A tleap script that builds the chain and sets N, CA, C and O, in Angstrom:
source leaprc.protein.ff14SB
mol = sequence {
  NLYS VAL SER ALA SER HIE THR LEU GLY GLN
  GLY ARG ASN GLY ARG LEU LYS TYR SER TYR
  VAL HIE GLY GLY VAL THR THR VAL GLU PRO
  SER TYR ASP LEU GLY LYS ASN ALA TRP ASP
  PHE ALA VAL ALA ARG LYS VAL SER GLU ASN
  ASP VAL VAL ARG ALA SER TYR GLN THR GLY
  ASN LYS ASN LEU GLY LEU GLU TRP SER ARG
  ASN SER LYS VAL ASN GLY SER PHE LYS ILE
  ALA ALA ILE PHE ASN LEU ALA GLU GLU TRP
  ARG LEU PRO LYS LEU VAL SER GLU SER THR
  TRP SER VAL ASP CLEU
}
set mol.1.N position { -19.477 -16.281 -3.093 }
set mol.1.CA position { -18.392 -16.896 -3.828 }
set mol.1.C position { -17.086 -16.370 -3.247 }
set mol.1.O position { -16.914 -15.162 -3.086 }
set mol.2.N position { -16.191 -17.257 -2.941 }
set mol.2.CA position { -14.878 -16.901 -2.416 }
set mol.2.C position { -13.835 -17.336 -3.440 }
set mol.2.O position { -13.909 -18.443 -3.974 }
set mol.3.N position { -12.862 -16.467 -3.716 }
set mol.3.CA position { -11.792 -16.832 -4.636 }
set mol.3.C position { -10.452 -16.403 -4.056 }
set mol.3.O position { -10.374 -15.480 -3.245 }
set mol.4.N position { -9.408 -17.086 -4.484 }
set mol.4.CA position { -8.047 -16.766 -4.061 }
set mol.4.C position { -7.145 -16.852 -5.279 }
set mol.4.O position { -7.339 -17.699 -6.151 }
set mol.5.N position { -6.156 -15.968 -5.333 }
set mol.5.CA position { -5.188 -16.015 -6.428 }
set mol.5.C position { -3.793 -15.800 -5.858 }
set mol.5.O position { -3.608 -15.100 -4.863 }
set mol.6.N position { -2.817 -16.421 -6.514 }
set mol.6.CA position { -1.425 -16.304 -6.078 }
set mol.6.C position { -0.532 -16.493 -7.295 }
set mol.6.O position { -0.791 -17.360 -8.130 }
set mol.7.N position { 0.511 -15.689 -7.399 }
set mol.7.CA position { 1.480 -15.825 -8.472 }
set mol.7.C position { 2.685 -16.569 -7.922 }
set mol.7.O position { 3.329 -16.107 -6.979 }
set mol.8.N position { 2.989 -17.711 -8.505 }
set mol.8.CA position { 4.110 -18.515 -8.024 }
set mol.8.C position { 5.417 -17.761 -8.159 }
set mol.8.O position { 5.637 -17.050 -9.140 }
set mol.9.N position { 6.283 -17.918 -7.168 }
set mol.9.CA position { 7.590 -17.272 -7.194 }
set mol.9.C position { 7.570 -15.811 -6.793 }
set mol.9.O position { 8.597 -15.138 -6.880 }
set mol.10.N position { 6.437 -15.310 -6.361 }
set mol.10.CA position { 6.328 -13.899 -5.999 }
set mol.10.C position { 6.266 -13.691 -4.490 }
set mol.10.O position { 5.869 -12.617 -4.039 }
set mol.11.N position { 6.649 -14.691 -3.701 }
set mol.11.CA position { 6.648 -14.537 -2.247 }
set mol.11.C position { 5.237 -14.432 -1.710 }
set mol.11.O position { 4.373 -15.258 -2.005 }
set mol.12.N position { 5.025 -13.410 -0.927 }
set mol.12.CA position { 3.729 -13.220 -0.269 }
set mol.12.C position { 2.789 -12.379 -1.137 }
set mol.12.O position { 2.212 -11.393 -0.678 }
set mol.13.N position { 2.653 -12.776 -2.358 }
set mol.13.CA position { 1.795 -12.068 -3.293 }
set mol.13.C position { 0.539 -12.893 -3.507 }
set mol.13.O position { 0.626 -14.035 -3.956 }
set mol.14.N position { -0.609 -12.349 -3.200 }
set mol.14.CA position { -1.856 -13.066 -3.398 }
set mol.14.C position { -3.032 -12.197 -3.029 }
set mol.14.O position { -2.872 -11.116 -2.463 }
set mol.15.N position { -4.212 -12.679 -3.354 }
set mol.15.CA position { -5.422 -11.910 -3.093 }
set mol.15.C position { -6.540 -12.871 -2.710 }
set mol.15.O position { -6.718 -13.919 -3.332 }
set mol.16.N position { -7.283 -12.498 -1.684 }
set mol.16.CA position { -8.495 -13.202 -1.290 }
set mol.16.C position { -9.674 -12.291 -1.598 }
set mol.16.O position { -9.645 -11.100 -1.290 }
set mol.17.N position { -10.710 -12.858 -2.210 }
set mol.17.CA position { -11.845 -12.035 -2.625 }
set mol.17.C position { -13.147 -12.763 -2.323 }
set mol.17.O position { -13.268 -13.968 -2.544 }
set mol.18.N position { -14.109 -12.020 -1.820 }
set mol.18.CA position { -15.443 -12.544 -1.559 }
set mol.18.C position { -16.422 -11.745 -2.404 }
set mol.18.O position { -16.364 -10.515 -2.427 }
set mol.19.N position { -17.315 -12.430 -3.095 }
set mol.19.CA position { -18.298 -11.766 -3.935 }
set mol.19.C position { -19.687 -12.225 -3.520 }
set mol.19.O position { -19.982 -13.420 -3.514 }
set mol.20.N position { -20.536 -11.267 -3.173 }
set mol.20.CA position { -21.904 -11.565 -2.753 }
set mol.20.C position { -22.872 -10.835 -3.674 }
set mol.20.O position { -22.785 -9.617 -3.829 }
set mol.21.N position { -23.789 -11.572 -4.282 }
set mol.21.CA position { -24.798 -10.986 -5.163 }
set mol.21.C position { -26.129 -10.995 -4.422 }
set mol.21.O position { -26.591 -12.041 -3.967 }
set mol.22.N position { -26.738 -9.820 -4.306 }
set mol.22.CA position { -28.001 -9.677 -3.599 }
set mol.22.C position { -29.115 -9.361 -4.592 }
set mol.22.O position { -29.073 -8.340 -5.279 }
set mol.23.N position { -30.086 -10.224 -4.661 }
set mol.23.CA position { -31.245 -9.980 -5.520 }
set mol.23.C position { -30.946 -9.981 -7.000 }
set mol.23.O position { -31.784 -9.556 -7.795 }
set mol.24.N position { -29.775 -10.445 -7.394 }
set mol.24.CA position { -29.424 -10.478 -8.807 }
set mol.24.C position { -29.058 -9.139 -9.406 }
set mol.24.O position { -28.754 -9.070 -10.597 }
set mol.25.N position { -29.074 -8.049 -8.609 }
set mol.25.CA position { -28.779 -6.718 -9.163 }
set mol.25.C position { -27.654 -5.990 -8.434 }
set mol.25.O position { -27.052 -5.080 -9.005 }
set mol.26.N position { -27.353 -6.360 -7.194 }
set mol.26.CA position { -26.312 -5.684 -6.424 }
set mol.26.C position { -25.221 -6.677 -6.060 }
set mol.26.O position { -25.504 -7.764 -5.555 }
set mol.27.N position { -23.980 -6.305 -6.316 }
set mol.27.CA position { -22.831 -7.149 -5.994 }
set mol.27.C position { -21.915 -6.392 -5.042 }
set mol.27.O position { -21.565 -5.238 -5.289 }
set mol.28.N position { -21.528 -7.050 -3.951 }
set mol.28.CA position { -20.596 -6.487 -2.977 }
set mol.28.C position { -19.343 -7.353 -3.007 }
set mol.28.O position { -19.425 -8.577 -2.902 }
set mol.29.N position { -18.173 -6.710 -3.152 }
set mol.29.CA position { -16.919 -7.448 -3.283 }
set mol.29.C position { -15.814 -6.858 -2.412 }
set mol.29.O position { -15.099 -5.960 -2.855 }
set mol.30.N position { -15.663 -7.343 -1.188 }
set mol.30.CA position { -14.463 -6.985 -0.437 }
set mol.30.C position { -13.327 -7.934 -0.831 }
set mol.30.O position { -13.569 -9.104 -1.130 }
set mol.31.N position { -12.099 -7.434 -0.832 }
set mol.31.CA position { -10.950 -8.290 -1.130 }
set mol.31.C position { -9.755 -7.820 -0.313 }
set mol.31.O position { -9.680 -6.666 0.108 }
set mol.32.N position { -8.836 -8.731 -0.105 }
set mol.32.CA position { -7.631 -8.429 0.680 }
set mol.32.C position { -6.410 -8.809 -0.133 }
set mol.32.O position { -6.304 -9.940 -0.606 }
set mol.33.N position { -5.483 -7.867 -0.300 }
set mol.33.CA position { -4.241 -8.088 -1.035 }
set mol.33.C position { -3.143 -8.406 -0.026 }
set mol.33.O position { -2.758 -7.550 0.770 }
set mol.34.N position { -2.643 -9.637 -0.060 }
set mol.34.CA position { -1.628 -10.065 0.900 }
set mol.34.C position { -0.301 -9.330 0.712 }
set mol.34.O position { 0.377 -9.013 1.689 }
set mol.35.N position { 0.070 -9.060 -0.541 }
set mol.35.CA position { 1.330 -8.376 -0.817 }
set mol.35.C position { 1.342 -6.933 -0.339 }
set mol.35.O position { 2.360 -6.456 0.163 }
set mol.36.N position { 0.236 -6.241 -0.487 }
set mol.36.CA position { 0.145 -4.838 -0.069 }
set mol.36.C position { -0.394 -4.684 1.339 }
set mol.36.O position { -0.373 -3.589 1.902 }
set mol.37.N position { -0.887 -5.798 1.921 }
set mol.37.CA position { -1.495 -5.770 3.250 }
set mol.37.C position { -2.612 -4.713 3.290 }
set mol.37.O position { -2.660 -3.873 4.189 }
set mol.38.N position { -3.506 -4.780 2.293 }
set mol.38.CA position { -4.530 -3.739 2.156 }
set mol.38.C position { -5.849 -4.339 1.684 }
set mol.38.O position { -5.879 -5.336 0.961 }
set mol.39.N position { -6.930 -3.709 2.111 }
set mol.39.CA position { -8.283 -4.092 1.713 }
set mol.39.C position { -8.738 -3.255 0.523 }
set mol.39.O position { -8.354 -2.094 0.381 }
set mol.40.N position { -9.552 -3.855 -0.319 }
set mol.40.CA position { -10.253 -3.154 -1.396 }
set mol.40.C position { -11.737 -3.484 -1.259 }
set mol.40.O position { -12.100 -4.587 -0.852 }
set mol.41.N position { -12.581 -2.528 -1.598 }
set mol.41.CA position { -14.027 -2.729 -1.505 }
set mol.41.C position { -14.674 -2.240 -2.800 }
set mol.41.O position { -14.254 -1.232 -3.368 }
set mol.42.N position { -15.694 -2.959 -3.260 }
set mol.42.CA position { -16.422 -2.539 -4.452 }
set mol.42.C position { -17.896 -2.912 -4.306 }
set mol.42.O position { -18.239 -3.950 -3.739 }
set mol.43.N position { -18.753 -2.045 -4.827 }
set mol.43.CA position { -20.190 -2.293 -4.868 }
set mol.43.C position { -20.655 -1.953 -6.277 }
set mol.43.O position { -20.379 -0.865 -6.783 }
set mol.44.N position { -21.357 -2.883 -6.905 }
set mol.44.CA position { -21.879 -2.659 -8.252 }
set mol.44.C position { -23.387 -2.900 -8.229 }
set mol.44.O position { -23.885 -3.761 -7.503 }
set mol.45.N position { -24.092 -2.129 -9.031 }
set mol.45.CA position { -25.548 -2.286 -9.105 }
set mol.45.C position { -25.984 -2.222 -10.561 }
set mol.45.O position { -25.618 -1.306 -11.298 }
set mol.46.N position { -26.762 -3.199 -10.954 }
set mol.46.CA position { -27.339 -3.225 -12.291 }
set mol.46.C position { -28.555 -2.313 -12.269 }
set mol.46.O position { -29.529 -2.593 -11.571 }
set mol.47.N position { -28.504 -1.210 -13.039 }
set mol.47.CA position { -29.585 -0.229 -13.011 }
set mol.47.C position { -30.573 -0.401 -14.162 }
set mol.47.O position { -31.677 0.144 -14.128 }
set mol.48.N position { -30.176 -1.152 -15.169 }
set mol.48.CA position { -31.080 -1.508 -16.251 }
set mol.48.C position { -30.544 -2.785 -16.884 }
set mol.48.O position { -29.543 -3.335 -16.425 }
set mol.49.N position { -31.195 -3.250 -17.919 }
set mol.49.CA position { -30.763 -4.504 -18.540 }
set mol.49.C position { -29.317 -4.441 -19.022 }
set mol.49.O position { -28.599 -5.438 -18.952 }
set mol.50.N position { -28.881 -3.277 -19.513 }
set mol.50.CA position { -27.540 -3.151 -20.085 }
set mol.50.C position { -26.586 -2.286 -19.263 }
set mol.50.O position { -25.394 -2.257 -19.569 }
set mol.51.N position { -27.054 -1.588 -18.242 }
set mol.51.CA position { -26.233 -0.614 -17.531 }
set mol.51.C position { -25.881 -1.072 -16.115 }
set mol.51.O position { -26.708 -1.634 -15.398 }
set mol.52.N position { -24.619 -0.811 -15.737 }
set mol.52.CA position { -24.137 -1.121 -14.391 }
set mol.52.C position { -23.361 0.093 -13.880 }
set mol.52.O position { -22.537 0.660 -14.597 }
set mol.53.N position { -23.632 0.484 -12.637 }
set mol.53.CA position { -22.820 1.511 -11.975 }
set mol.53.C position { -22.027 0.811 -10.875 }
set mol.53.O position { -22.510 -0.130 -10.246 }
set mol.54.N position { -20.801 1.287 -10.655 }
set mol.54.CA position { -19.908 0.634 -9.699 }
set mol.54.C position { -19.110 1.685 -8.947 }
set mol.54.O position { -18.662 2.676 -9.524 }
set mol.55.N position { -18.940 1.456 -7.658 }
set mol.55.CA position { -18.083 2.296 -6.828 }
set mol.55.C position { -17.052 1.383 -6.178 }
set mol.55.O position { -17.377 0.273 -5.754 }
set mol.56.N position { -15.817 1.846 -6.100 }
set mol.56.CA position { -14.761 1.039 -5.488 }
set mol.56.C position { -13.831 1.927 -4.671 }
set mol.56.O position { -13.696 3.123 -4.926 }
set mol.57.N position { -13.196 1.308 -3.687 }
set mol.57.CA position { -12.210 2.027 -2.865 }
set mol.57.C position { -11.040 1.097 -2.583 }
set mol.57.O position { -11.227 -0.027 -2.118 }
set mol.58.N position { -9.831 1.574 -2.867 }
set mol.58.CA position { -8.609 0.824 -2.604 }
set mol.58.C position { -7.906 1.482 -1.422 }
set mol.58.O position { -7.412 2.604 -1.530 }
set mol.59.N position { -7.865 0.771 -0.283 }
set mol.59.CA position { -7.294 1.373 0.922 }
set mol.59.C position { -5.782 1.562 0.812 }
set mol.59.O position { -5.238 2.471 1.440 }
set mol.60.N position { -5.090 0.732 0.036 }
set mol.60.CA position { -3.636 0.831 -0.082 }
set mol.60.C position { -3.171 2.130 -0.698 }
set mol.60.O position { -2.204 2.724 -0.221 }
set mol.61.N position { -3.836 2.587 -1.750 }
set mol.61.CA position { -3.438 3.839 -2.398 }
set mol.61.C position { -4.514 4.916 -2.307 }
set mol.61.O position { -4.381 5.980 -2.912 }
set mol.62.N position { -5.572 4.646 -1.560 }
set mol.62.CA position { -6.663 5.596 -1.302 }
set mol.62.C position { -7.323 6.113 -2.577 }
set mol.62.O position { -7.625 7.300 -2.701 }
set mol.63.N position { -7.541 5.199 -3.522 }
set mol.63.CA position { -8.239 5.557 -4.753 }
set mol.63.C position { -9.721 5.233 -4.628 }
set mol.63.O position { -10.104 4.125 -4.255 }
set mol.64.N position { -10.539 6.221 -4.947 }
set mol.64.CA position { -11.986 6.049 -5.003 }
set mol.64.C position { -12.381 6.069 -6.472 }
set mol.64.O position { -12.077 7.025 -7.186 }
set mol.65.N position { -13.055 5.024 -6.924 }
set mol.65.CA position { -13.444 4.933 -8.327 }
set mol.65.C position { -14.943 4.885 -8.485 }
set mol.65.O position { -15.636 4.223 -7.713 }
set mol.66.N position { -15.448 5.585 -9.486 }
set mol.66.CA position { -16.859 5.557 -9.852 }
set mol.66.C position { -16.916 5.272 -11.346 }
set mol.66.O position { -16.223 5.914 -12.136 }
set mol.67.N position { -17.755 4.294 -11.733 }
set mol.67.CA position { -17.822 3.981 -13.166 }
set mol.67.C position { -19.234 3.593 -13.590 }
set mol.67.O position { -20.050 3.127 -12.794 }
set mol.68.N position { -19.476 3.801 -14.851 }
set mol.68.CA position { -20.729 3.422 -15.486 }
set mol.68.C position { -20.348 2.617 -16.716 }
set mol.68.O position { -19.522 3.053 -17.518 }
set mol.69.N position { -20.946 1.448 -16.868 }
set mol.69.CA position { -20.670 0.633 -18.047 }
set mol.69.C position { -21.971 0.183 -18.685 }
set mol.69.O position { -22.989 -0.005 -18.019 }
set mol.70.N position { -21.902 0.015 -20.003 }
set mol.70.CA position { -23.059 -0.442 -20.772 }
set mol.70.C position { -22.592 -1.548 -21.706 }
set mol.70.O position { -21.575 -1.419 -22.389 }
set mol.71.N position { -23.349 -2.628 -21.721 }
set mol.71.CA position { -23.053 -3.759 -22.589 }
set mol.71.C position { -24.206 -3.904 -23.569 }
set mol.71.O position { -25.287 -4.369 -23.208 }
set mol.72.N position { -23.969 -3.501 -24.810 }
set mol.72.CA position { -25.024 -3.517 -25.825 }
set mol.72.C position { -24.562 -4.313 -27.037 }
set mol.72.O position { -23.478 -4.069 -27.568 }
set mol.73.N position { -25.373 -5.253 -27.472 }
set mol.73.CA position { -25.044 -6.024 -28.669 }
set mol.73.C position { -25.202 -5.186 -29.934 }
set mol.73.O position { -24.577 -5.477 -30.954 }
set mol.74.N position { -26.030 -4.153 -29.872 }
set mol.74.CA position { -26.293 -3.316 -31.039 }
set mol.74.C position { -25.247 -2.216 -31.189 }
set mol.74.O position { -24.692 -2.034 -32.273 }
set mol.75.N position { -24.971 -1.480 -30.108 }
set mol.75.CA position { -24.083 -0.317 -30.170 }
set mol.75.C position { -22.689 -0.568 -29.612 }
set mol.75.O position { -21.894 0.369 -29.532 }
set mol.76.N position { -22.367 -1.788 -29.227 }
set mol.76.CA position { -21.075 -2.077 -28.620 }
set mol.76.C position { -21.112 -1.796 -27.133 }
set mol.76.O position { -22.139 -1.376 -26.599 }
set mol.77.N position { -20.011 -2.024 -26.474 }
set mol.77.CA position { -19.921 -1.834 -25.033 }
set mol.77.C position { -18.989 -0.680 -24.718 }
set mol.77.O position { -18.046 -0.412 -25.462 }
set mol.78.N position { -19.260 0.006 -23.605 }
set mol.78.CA position { -18.358 1.072 -23.187 }
set mol.78.C position { -18.352 1.195 -21.669 }
set mol.78.O position { -19.245 0.703 -20.978 }
set mol.79.N position { -17.323 1.862 -21.179 }
set mol.79.CA position { -17.196 2.141 -19.753 }
set mol.79.C position { -16.615 3.540 -19.596 }
set mol.79.O position { -15.668 3.916 -20.287 }
set mol.80.N position { -17.195 4.300 -18.680 }
set mol.80.CA position { -16.698 5.627 -18.335 }
set mol.80.C position { -16.416 5.612 -16.839 }
set mol.80.O position { -17.279 5.241 -16.043 }
set mol.81.N position { -15.213 6.014 -16.460 }
set mol.81.CA position { -14.824 5.952 -15.050 }
set mol.81.C position { -14.127 7.233 -14.622 }
set mol.81.O position { -13.464 7.897 -15.419 }
set mol.82.N position { -14.290 7.563 -13.355 }
set mol.82.CA position { -13.577 8.671 -12.730 }
set mol.82.C position { -12.879 8.100 -11.496 }
set mol.82.O position { -13.499 7.415 -10.684 }
set mol.83.N position { -11.578 8.391 -11.364 }
set mol.83.CA position { -10.792 7.882 -10.244 }
set mol.83.C position { -10.230 9.075 -9.476 }
set mol.83.O position { -9.536 9.927 -10.030 }
set mol.84.N position { -10.551 9.107 -8.188 }
set mol.84.CA position { -10.091 10.174 -7.303 }
set mol.84.C position { -9.044 9.603 -6.360 }
set mol.84.O position { -9.286 8.582 -5.717 }
set mol.85.N position { -7.877 10.249 -6.269 }
set mol.85.CA position { -6.870 9.846 -5.294 }
set mol.85.C position { -7.085 10.692 -4.048 }
set mol.85.O position { -6.770 11.882 -4.031 }
set mol.86.N position { -7.627 10.064 -2.999 }
set mol.86.CA position { -7.963 10.793 -1.785 }
set mol.86.C position { -6.752 11.082 -0.912 }
set mol.86.O position { -6.870 11.816 0.069 }
set mol.87.N position { -5.585 10.525 -1.243 }
set mol.87.CA position { -4.364 10.784 -0.480 }
set mol.87.C position { -3.759 12.142 -0.846 }
set mol.87.O position { -2.988 12.710 -0.073 }
set mol.88.N position { -4.107 12.654 -2.016 }
set mol.88.CA position { -3.582 13.936 -2.473 }
set mol.88.C position { -4.556 15.054 -2.127 }
set mol.88.O position { -5.724 14.811 -1.822 }
set mol.89.N position { -4.058 16.265 -2.181 }
set mol.89.CA position { -4.960 17.398 -2.028 }
set mol.89.C position { -5.918 17.387 -3.210 }
set mol.89.O position { -5.693 16.667 -4.183 }
set mol.90.N position { -6.973 18.169 -3.138 }
set mol.90.CA position { -8.003 18.156 -4.164 }
set mol.90.C position { -7.405 18.382 -5.547 }
set mol.90.O position { -6.743 19.388 -5.805 }
set mol.91.N position { -7.653 17.437 -6.409 }
set mol.91.CA position { -7.236 17.527 -7.808 }
set mol.91.C position { -8.372 17.013 -8.677 }
set mol.91.O position { -9.305 16.373 -8.191 }
set mol.92.N position { -8.282 17.295 -9.936 }
set mol.92.CA position { -9.273 16.751 -10.857 }
set mol.92.C position { -9.126 15.229 -10.909 }
set mol.92.O position { -8.013 14.716 -10.795 }
set mol.93.N position { -10.220 14.509 -11.079 }
set mol.93.CA position { -10.121 13.049 -11.144 }
set mol.93.C position { -9.491 12.609 -12.463 }
set mol.93.O position { -9.511 13.333 -13.459 }
set mol.94.N position { -8.935 11.411 -12.438 }
set mol.94.CA position { -8.465 10.787 -13.671 }
set mol.94.C position { -9.708 10.220 -14.362 }
set mol.94.O position { -10.450 9.447 -13.757 }
set mol.95.N position { -9.938 10.591 -15.601 }
set mol.95.CA position { -11.095 10.124 -16.352 }
set mol.95.C position { -10.653 9.069 -17.353 }
set mol.95.O position { -9.644 9.234 -18.038 }
set mol.96.N position { -11.416 7.985 -17.434 }
set mol.96.CA position { -11.102 6.886 -18.338 }
set mol.96.C position { -12.355 6.562 -19.147 }
set mol.96.O position { -13.456 6.483 -18.601 }
set mol.97.N position { -12.175 6.377 -20.439 }
set mol.97.CA position { -13.277 5.987 -21.316 }
set mol.97.C position { -12.800 4.816 -22.165 }
set mol.97.O position { -11.752 4.890 -22.806 }
set mol.98.N position { -13.572 3.742 -22.165 }
set mol.98.CA position { -13.228 2.562 -22.953 }
set mol.98.C position { -14.440 2.156 -23.775 }
set mol.98.O position { -15.577 2.291 -23.325 }
set mol.99.N position { -14.193 1.658 -24.985 }
set mol.99.CA position { -15.288 1.143 -25.797 }
set mol.99.C position { -14.834 -0.106 -26.527 }
set mol.99.O position { -13.651 -0.275 -26.823 }
set mol.100.N position { -15.790 -0.978 -26.812 }
set mol.100.CA position { -15.517 -2.236 -27.499 }
set mol.100.C position { -16.595 -2.458 -28.539 }
set mol.100.O position { -17.782 -2.275 -28.266 }
set mol.101.N position { -16.181 -2.853 -29.729 }
set mol.101.CA position { -17.132 -3.204 -30.778 }
set mol.101.C position { -16.895 -4.635 -31.192 }
set mol.101.O position { -15.761 -5.116 -31.187 }
set mol.102.N position { -17.949 -5.302 -31.543 }
set mol.102.CA position { -17.861 -6.673 -32.029 }
set mol.102.C position { -18.385 -6.703 -33.454 }
set mol.102.O position { -19.498 -6.247 -33.718 }
set mol.103.N position { -17.597 -7.234 -34.368 }
set mol.103.CA position { -17.986 -7.264 -35.773 }
set mol.103.C position { -17.981 -8.714 -36.241 }
set mol.103.O position { -16.989 -9.424 -36.074 }
set mol.104.N position { -19.090 -9.147 -36.825 }
set mol.104.CA position { -19.172 -10.473 -37.426 }
set mol.104.C position { -18.880 -10.361 -38.911 }
set mol.104.O position { -19.510 -9.562 -39.605 }
set mol.105.N position { -17.945 -11.140 -39.407 }
set mol.105.CA position { -17.602 -11.097 -40.828 }
set mol.105.C position { -18.129 -12.326 -41.531 }
set mol.105.O position { -17.941 -12.475 -42.739 }
savepdb mol mol.pdb
quit
């Protein structure tokens, strides 16, 4: 699957993205940001019915991301991510935790 996006009035701002799904469990997504003149790469793998692990790298700002997400109808959905800025000297990663609940009334 190939996709392109552009924001009108923003000059050379846009993104080209290719998404390839292998075997229904692994997704590879290289993309190119025209405004930043930089490549981004991501690989995601479905490790169980509800769990996905993903690794990404943004060449423009040298961020390496690792995340685990779970989509559960019973317990809600969540994502835990660690982002390392490889352009800086060794520092602790930025940690992100997100959760979503769905309630039927």
